[in-house]
C-alpha positions in Angstrom: 20.8 8.3 -10.9 21.5 6.9 -7.5 19.1 9.3 -5.8 16.3 8.3 -8.2 17.0 4.6 -7.8 17.1 5.0 -4.0 13.8 6.9 -3.9 12.1 4.4 -6.2 13.3 1.5 -4.0 12.0 3.3 -0.9 8.7 3.8 -2.7 8.3 0.1 -3.2 9.5 -0.7 0.3 7.0 1.7 1.8 4.2 0.2 -0.3 5.1 -3.2 1.0 5.2 -1.9 4.6 1.7 -0.3 4.1 0.2 -3.6 2.9 1.9 -5.8 5.5 1.2 -3.5 8.4 -2.4 -3.0 7.3 -3.0 -6.8 7.0 -1.4 -7.6 10.3 -3.4 -4.8 12.0 -6.7 -6.2 10.6 -5.7 -9.7 11.5 -4.8 -8.9 15.1 -7.3 -6.0 15.5 -4.2 -3.9 16.3 -5.0 -0.2 16.1 -1.3 0.7 16.4 -0.4 -1.5 13.4 -3.2 0.2 11.3 -1.8 3.6 12.3 1.7 2.5 11.4 0.4 1.3 8.0 -1.1 4.7 7.2 2.2 6.3 8.4 4.0 4.1 5.9 1.6 5.2 3.2 2.1 8.9 4.2 5.9 8.4 3.9 5.4 6.8 0.5 3.5 9.9 -0.6 6.4 12.1 0.6 8.8 9.9 -1.4 6.6 10.5 -4.5 6.7 14.3 -3.9 10.5 14.0 -3.7 10.6 12.0 -7.0 8.4 14.6 -8.7 10.5 17.5 -7.5 14.1 16.3 -7.6 14.5 13.6 -10.2 15.1 13.8 -13.9 12.4 11.2 -14.8 10.2 11.9 -17.8 6.8 13.4 -17.1 4.9 10.2 -17.9 7.0 8.2 -15.4 6.2 10.9 -12.8 2.5 10.7 -13.6 2.6 6.9 -13.4 4.2 7.1 -9.9 1.7 9.7 -8.7 -1.2 7.7 -10.0 0.2 4.5 -8.5 0.6 6.1 -5.1 -3.0 7.3 -5.2 -4.3 3.9 -6.1 -2.1 2.1 -3.5 -4.3 3.8 -0.8 -7.2 1.6 -1.7 -5.4 -1.7 -2.3 -5.0 -3.1 1.3 -8.5 -2.3 2.5 -10.1 -3.6 -0.7 -8.0 -6.8 -0.6 -8.9 -7.3 3.1 -12.6 -6.9 2.5 -12.4 -9.3 -0.4 -10.6 -11.9 1.7 -13.1 -11.6 4.5 -16.0 -12.0 2.1 -14.3 -15.0 0.5 -13.8 -16.7 3.8 -17.4 -16.0 4.9 -18.7 -17.5 1.7 -16.5 -20.5 2.2 -17.8 -21.0 5.8 -21.5 -20.7 4.7 -21.0 -23.3 2.0 -19.4 -25.7 4.5 -22.3 -25.2 6.9 -24.7 -26.8 4.4 -22.8 -30.1 4.3 
């Protein structure tokens, strides 16, 4: 149980790292931070493989984790594009006043 809990905690921590590093990389135009964000995502995928292979979780939990990991890849880029579009829209509205 401790191994499973540790792996799941690491899964969440790496997801956080991916999002934060990606956001900082985009904000600062830092290629190294973007690369680090994808490295964090890659480690997250490895953690999922370990969960799938070595934990006694039920199949639907394992499927949920695998699907979550696949979806996480898109979340920071989509969120960043949405924020940029929102700020552009806000600036264009303010230009009319």
